[in-house]
C-alpha positions as CSV (number, residue, x, y, z in Angstrom):
1,X,-39.1,-16.6,4.5
2,X,-37.0,-13.6,5.6
3,X,-34.2,-13.8,8.2
4,X,-35.7,-12.9,11.6
5,X,-33.6,-10.2,13.5
6,X,-33.7,-9.2,17.1
7,X,-32.3,-5.7,17.7
8,X,-30.8,-4.9,21.1
9,X,-29.9,-1.3,21.9
10,X,-30.7,1.1,24.7
11,X,-31.0,4.1,22.4
12,X,-34.5,4.8,21.0
13,X,-32.8,6.5,18.0
14,X,-30.7,3.5,17.1
15,X,-33.6,1.1,17.7
16,X,-35.8,2.8,15.2
17,X,-33.0,3.5,12.6
18,X,-31.7,0.0,12.7
19,X,-35.2,-1.4,12.3
20,X,-35.8,0.9,9.3
21,X,-32.5,0.0,7.7
22,X,-32.8,-3.7,8.3
23,X,-36.4,-3.9,7.1
24,X,-35.5,-2.2,3.8
25,X,-34.0,-5.5,2.6
26,X,-36.7,-8.0,1.4
27,X,-34.9,-11.0,3.0
28,X,-34.5,-9.4,6.5
29,X,-37.2,-8.6,9.1
30,X,-36.9,-7.2,12.6
31,X,-39.2,-9.3,14.8
32,X,-38.4,-7.6,18.1
33,X,-36.4,-4.9,20.0
34,X,-34.8,-5.1,23.4
35,X,-33.6,-2.1,25.4
36,X,-31.1,-3.9,27.7
37,X,-29.3,-7.2,28.1
38,X,-31.8,-8.7,30.4
39,X,-34.7,-8.0,28.0
40,X,-32.5,-9.4,25.2
41,X,-32.1,-12.7,27.0
42,X,-35.8,-13.0,27.5
43,X,-36.8,-12.0,24.0
44,X,-34.1,-14.3,22.5
45,X,-35.7,-17.2,24.3
46,X,-39.3,-16.1,23.4
47,X,-38.8,-15.1,19.8
48,X,-36.0,-17.5,18.7
49,X,-34.5,-15.0,16.2
50,X,-32.2,-16.2,13.4
51,X,-29.7,-13.5,14.3
52,X,-29.3,-10.7,16.9
53,X,-27.7,-7.3,16.7
54,X,-26.2,-6.4,20.1
55,X,-25.0,-3.2,21.7
56,X,-22.4,-3.5,24.4
57,X,-23.1,-0.7,26.9
58,X,-26.6,-0.9,28.3
59,X,-28.4,-0.7,31.6
60,X,-29.5,-3.7,33.7
61,X,-27.2,-6.1,31.9
62,X,-24.4,-5.3,29.4
63,X,-24.1,-6.9,26.0
64,X,-21.2,-9.3,26.8
65,X,-23.1,-10.7,29.8
66,X,-26.2,-11.0,27.7
67,X,-24.4,-13.0,25.0
68,X,-23.1,-15.5,27.6
69,X,-26.7,-16.0,28.9
70,X,-28.2,-16.3,25.4
71,X,-25.5,-18.8,24.3
72,X,-26.0,-20.9,27.4
73,X,-29.5,-21.7,26.2
74,X,-29.4,-21.5,22.4
75,X,-26.6,-20.8,20.0
76,X,-27.7,-18.0,17.8
77,X,-25.5,-15.8,15.5
78,X,-24.8,-12.4,17.1
79,X,-23.5,-9.2,15.4
80,X,-22.0,-6.7,17.9
81,X,-22.1,-2.9,17.4
82,X,-18.7,-1.7,18.5
83,X,-16.9,1.5,19.4
84,X,-13.7,1.9,17.4
85,X,-11.6,2.7,20.4
86,X,-9.0,0.7,22.3
87,X,-11.5,0.2,25.2
88,X,-14.2,-0.6,22.6
89,X,-11.9,-3.2,21.1
90,X,-11.4,-4.9,24.4
91,X,-15.1,-5.1,25.0
92,X,-15.7,-6.4,21.5
93,X,-13.0,-9.1,21.9
94,X,-14.8,-10.1,25.1
95,X,-18.0,-10.4,23.1
96,X,-16.4,-12.5,20.4
97,X,-14.9,-14.8,23.1
98,X,-18.4,-15.1,24.6
99,X,-19.8,-16.3,21.3
100,X,-20.6,-13.3,19.1
101,X,-19.6,-14.0,15.5
102,X,-18.6,-10.6,14.2
103,X,-18.8,-6.8,14.9
104,X,-19.6,-3.6,13.0
105,X,-18.7,0.0,14.0
106,X,-21.4,1.9,15.8
107,X,-21.1,5.2,13.9
108,X,-23.8,7.7,14.9
109,X,-23.0,10.0,12.0
110,X,-23.2,7.2,9.4
111,X,-26.6,6.0,10.8
112,X,-27.9,9.6,11.0
113,X,-27.1,10.4,7.4
114,X,-28.7,7.2,6.1
115,X,-25.4,6.0,4.6
116,X,-25.9,3.6,1.6
117,X,-22.5,2.0,2.5
118,X,-23.7,1.2,6.0
119,X,-26.9,-0.3,4.7
120,X,-25.1,-2.6,2.3
121,X,-22.6,-3.6,4.9
122,X,-25.2,-4.3,7.5
123,X,-27.5,-6.2,5.1
124,X,-24.6,-8.4,3.8
125,X,-23.3,-9.0,7.3
126,X,-26.7,-10.1,8.7
127,X,-27.5,-12.4,5.8
128,X,-24.0,-14.0,5.8
129,X,-23.8,-14.5,9.6
130,X,-27.4,-15.7,9.9
131,X,-26.4,-18.8,8.0
132,X,-23.1,-19.4,9.8
133,X,-22.0,-21.9,12.3
134,X,-21.9,-20.8,15.9
135,X,-19.2,-22.3,18.1
136,X,-18.2,-21.6,21.6
137,X,-14.6,-22.0,23.0
138,X,-14.3,-24.7,25.6
139,X,-12.7,-22.1,27.8
140,X,-13.5,-18.5,28.5
141,X,-11.1,-16.6,26.3
142,X,-11.6,-13.4,28.3
143,X,-9.1,-14.7,30.8
144,X,-5.4,-15.6,30.4
145,X,-6.1,-19.4,30.8
146,X,-3.9,-21.6,28.6
147,X,-6.8,-23.4,26.9
148,X,-7.4,-26.5,24.8
149,X,-9.1,-26.4,21.4
150,X,-12.9,-26.4,21.1
151,X,-15.2,-29.0,19.7
152,X,-17.2,-27.6,16.7
153,X,-21.0,-27.6,16.9
154,X,-22.2,-26.2,13.6
155,X,-25.7,-24.7,13.1
156,X,-27.3,-22.6,10.5
157,X,-30.7,-21.2,9.5
158,X,-32.5,-22.2,6.3
159,X,-33.8,-18.7,6.0
160,X,-30.3,-17.2,5.6
161,X,-29.3,-20.0,3.2
162,X,-32.2,-19.3,0.9
163,X,-31.7,-15.5,1.2
164,X,-28.0,-15.8,0.3
165,X,-28.8,-18.0,-2.6
166,X,-30.9,-15.2,-4.0
167,X,-28.4,-12.5,-3.2
168,X,-25.7,-11.4,-5.6
169,X,-23.8,-9.0,-3.3
170,X,-22.7,-11.2,-0.4
171,X,-19.3,-12.1,-1.7
172,X,-16.4,-9.8,-1.0
173,X,-15.6,-7.2,-3.7
174,X,-13.8,-8.9,-6.5
175,X,-13.7,-12.3,-4.8
176,X,-16.4,-14.1,-6.7
177,X,-16.8,-16.5,-3.9
178,X,-19.6,-17.1,-1.3
179,X,-19.2,-19.3,1.7
180,X,-22.3,-21.2,0.5
181,X,-20.5,-22.4,-2.7
182,X,-20.8,-26.1,-3.4
183,X,-17.1,-26.3,-4.1
184,X,-15.1,-27.3,-1.1
185,X,-12.1,-29.5,-0.3
186,X,-12.7,-32.5,2.0
187,X,-10.4,-32.8,5.0
188,X,-7.5,-35.1,4.4
189,X,-7.3,-38.4,6.4
190,X,-3.8,-39.4,5.3
191,X,-1.7,-39.0,8.5
192,X,1.4,-39.8,6.5
193,X,1.4,-36.2,5.1
194,X,4.6,-34.3,5.8
195,X,5.9,-31.0,4.7
196,X,8.3,-31.4,1.8
197,X,10.8,-28.9,3.4
198,X,11.2,-27.3,6.7
199,X,9.8,-23.8,6.8
200,X,11.6,-20.8,8.2
201,X,8.4,-18.8,8.9
202,X,4.7,-19.4,9.6
203,X,2.2,-16.9,8.3
204,X,-1.5,-17.3,9.4
205,X,-4.4,-15.2,8.0
206,X,-8.1,-14.9,9.1
207,X,-11.1,-12.7,8.9
208,X,-14.6,-13.4,10.3
209,X,-14.3,-15.9,13.1
210,X,-10.6,-15.4,13.2
211,X,-10.1,-13.9,16.7
212,X,-11.4,-17.1,18.4
213,X,-9.8,-19.4,15.7
214,X,-6.4,-17.8,16.1
215,X,-6.7,-18.2,19.9
216,X,-7.5,-21.9,19.4
217,X,-4.5,-22.5,17.2
218,X,-1.9,-20.4,19.0
219,X,-2.7,-21.6,22.5
220,X,-1.6,-25.1,21.5
221,X,1.9,-24.0,20.6
222,X,4.7,-24.4,23.2
223,X,6.9,-21.5,24.3
224,X,9.9,-23.1,22.4
225,X,8.0,-23.2,19.1
226,X,10.9,-22.9,16.6
227,X,9.4,-20.7,13.9
228,X,8.7,-16.9,13.8
229,X,5.0,-16.3,13.2
230,X,3.2,-13.5,11.4
231,X,-0.5,-13.1,11.9
232,X,-2.9,-11.2,9.6
233,X,-6.4,-10.7,11.0
234,X,-8.9,-8.3,9.3
235,X,-9.4,-5.7,12.0
236,X,-9.7,-1.9,12.2
237,X,-7.1,0.3,13.8
238,X,-7.0,0.2,17.6
239,X,-8.3,-3.3,17.7
240,X,-5.1,-5.2,16.9
241,X,-3.2,-3.9,19.9
242,X,-5.9,-5.1,22.2
243,X,-6.1,-8.4,20.4
244,X,-2.3,-9.0,20.5
245,X,-2.3,-8.2,24.3
246,X,-5.1,-10.7,24.8
247,X,-3.4,-13.5,22.8
248,X,-0.1,-12.8,24.7
249,X,-1.9,-13.5,28.0
250,X,-3.5,-16.7,26.6
251,X,-0.5,-18.2,24.8
252,X,2.7,-19.9,25.8
253,X,4.4,-18.2,22.8
254,X,4.9,-14.4,22.8
255,X,2.4,-12.3,20.8
256,X,2.5,-8.5,20.1
257,X,1.4,-6.0,17.5
258,X,4.1,-5.6,14.9
259,X,5.9,-2.3,14.4
260,X,8.3,-1.0,11.7
261,X,11.6,-2.8,11.8
262,X,10.6,-5.7,14.0
263,X,12.9,-8.7,13.7
264,X,11.5,-12.2,13.3
265,X,12.2,-14.4,16.3
266,X,11.3,-18.1,17.0
267,X,8.3,-18.3,19.3
268,X,7.3,-14.7,18.6
269,X,4.0,-14.0,16.8
270,X,3.8,-10.5,15.3
271,X,0.2,-9.3,14.5
272,X,-0.3,-7.0,11.5
273,X,-1.6,-3.6,12.8
274,X,-5.1,-2.7,11.7
275,X,-5.5,-0.1,9.0
276,X,-2.0,-0.8,7.6
277,X,-0.1,-3.4,5.6
278,X,2.6,-5.7,6.8
279,X,5.4,-6.8,4.5
280,X,8.5,-8.8,5.0
281,X,11.7,-7.1,3.7
282,X,14.0,-9.5,1.8
283,X,17.0,-7.2,2.1
284,X,17.0,-7.4,5.9
285,X,16.4,-11.0,6.7
286,X,12.7,-10.7,6.4
287,X,12.3,-7.9,9.0
288,X,8.9,-6.2,9.2
289,X,7.9,-3.2,7.1
290,X,4.6,-1.5,8.1
291,X,3.1,0.5,5.2
292,X,0.5,3.2,5.4
293,X,-3.1,2.8,4.3
294,X,-3.8,2.6,0.5
295,X,-7.5,3.1,-0.6
296,X,-6.9,0.9,-3.6
297,X,-6.7,-2.2,-1.3
298,X,-9.9,-3.6,0.2
299,X,-8.3,-5.2,3.3
300,X,-6.1,-3.4,5.8
301,X,-4.2,-5.5,6.6
302,X,-4.3,-7.8,3.6
303,X,-3.2,-11.4,3.7
304,X,-2.5,-11.3,-0.1
305,X,0.2,-8.6,0.5
306,X,1.8,-10.4,3.5
307,X,1.8,-13.7,1.7
308,X,3.3,-12.1,-1.4
309,X,6.1,-10.4,0.5
310,X,6.8,-13.7,2.4
311,X,7.2,-15.5,-1.0
312,X,9.6,-12.9,-2.1
313,X,11.6,-12.9,1.1
314,X,11.7,-16.6,1.9
315,X,11.0,-18.5,-1.3
316,X,10.1,-22.1,-0.6
317,X,10.6,-21.8,3.2
318,X,7.1,-20.5,4.1
319,X,4.2,-22.3,5.7
320,X,1.0,-20.3,5.0
321,X,-2.2,-21.1,6.9
322,X,-5.6,-19.7,5.8
323,X,-8.4,-19.7,8.5
324,X,-12.1,-18.8,8.6
325,X,-13.1,-15.6,6.9
326,X,-15.4,-13.9,4.3
327,X,-14.1,-13.2,0.8
328,X,-11.0,-14.5,-0.9
329,X,-8.1,-12.4,0.6
330,X,-5.0,-14.6,0.7
331,X,-5.8,-16.5,-2.5
332,X,-3.5,-14.5,-4.8
333,X,-0.8,-14.4,-2.2
334,X,-1.1,-18.2,-1.8
335,X,-0.6,-18.6,-5.5
336,X,2.7,-16.7,-5.2
337,X,3.8,-18.9,-2.3
338,X,3.0,-22.0,-4.2
339,X,4.9,-20.8,-7.3
340,X,7.9,-20.3,-4.9
341,X,7.6,-23.8,-3.6
342,X,6.1,-23.1,-0.2
343,X,3.2,-24.9,1.4
344,X,-0.4,-23.8,2.1
345,X,-2.8,-25.3,4.7
346,X,-6.4,-24.3,5.0
347,X,-9.2,-24.7,7.6
348,X,-12.0,-27.1,6.6
349,X,-15.6,-26.0,5.9
350,X,-17.1,-27.8,8.9
351,X,-15.1,-25.9,11.5
352,X,-15.2,-22.4,9.8
353,X,-17.5,-19.7,10.9
354,X,-17.4,-18.4,7.3
355,X,-15.9,-20.7,4.6
356,X,-14.8,-18.0,2.3
357,X,-11.0,-17.4,2.4
358,X,-10.1,-21.1,2.9
359,X,-12.6,-22.1,0.2
360,X,-10.9,-19.7,-2.2
361,X,-7.5,-21.3,-1.9
362,X,-9.0,-24.8,-1.9
363,X,-11.1,-24.1,-5.0
364,X,-8.0,-22.7,-6.8
365,X,-6.1,-25.9,-6.1
366,X,-3.5,-24.2,-3.8
367,X,-4.1,-26.1,-0.6
368,X,-1.7,-28.8,0.3
369,X,-3.6,-29.9,3.5
370,X,-7.1,-29.2,4.7
371,X,-7.5,-29.5,8.4
372,X,-10.2,-28.9,11.0
373,X,-9.5,-26.1,13.4
374,X,-8.7,-28.4,16.3
375,X,-6.1,-30.2,14.2
376,X,-4.1,-27.2,13.0
377,X,-2.1,-26.4,16.2
378,X,-1.1,-30.1,17.0
379,X,-0.2,-30.6,13.3
380,X,2.0,-27.5,13.4
381,X,3.8,-28.9,16.4
382,X,4.1,-32.3,14.8
383,X,5.5,-30.9,11.5
384,X,8.1,-28.3,12.7
385,X,9.2,-29.3,16.2
């Protein structure tokens, strides 16, 4: 049975093109189209789709409000179409906070020219997300409320699971891993675990599901958290500035987008800028270097690169944390950290939106501690304060 998709967009052109593109895949089928948020809420309740594609700017009811209404009645995976601007980033972050799982650029030119790259990206994203767990934060993360962590409530569709099992293109390029792999590490239950040595820096990486997950972790840290923090979230340019500003409002620690020459400070989290790479310079006490885009690297920013530079700059004094995300970015960098004597923690499968990046480090035997999302922040405080 194919994955059943509801398309929500107020443009007749996008409605028809998305329907054509989606229906080209044998494991996907558009079962309905809505032209505004109010209609989306009604059709979501009536048709019970496996996944929804959602525009954000529509008449009658906008996309973010529609997501909140839909999630209040039935948790269904939602993929946002987003404008790649600063304002579009803020709206997209609102949508992710409301319950959307991921976003994809809304590029009129790419849709018009029938881009093969767009088709592959959209098909893969829909199939992957349709089988993912949908979790809502316990607090509205569109505000600056200092919030507690959420309780995971996993759900998935059998249609997406069977479709992904048949598909060979769902894993990230070169990763060789899918979030449906049978290989996973079980969360540890031994509370006697302790870090072997006190770290000098905390580096956290994430991809799909990461914006909410990072918020859940960072809001638990006190203002006097003693370590500098570097964050790597797979995001396009323009998005990371808005994301850092949002986290700074939510958290007790300080958060901002990293710039060239930034110095590491306790209680300060520096977010790698989208479209670039963040490295730590060993010659200058680990200060931040921001490198221009390189087409040979799939992820911009890449956790592998930041982890690797942290291993070079700080040796065995790094604590690396790998959160929810598609693919295996971070696995090679984690290996360098382990070879240097540093520690790696990873998020457990049950609390991940996509168990890809954490699974890769666990499967490679690089994880020292597997933790649920709600455990990571308190464990950080316990280990380093």
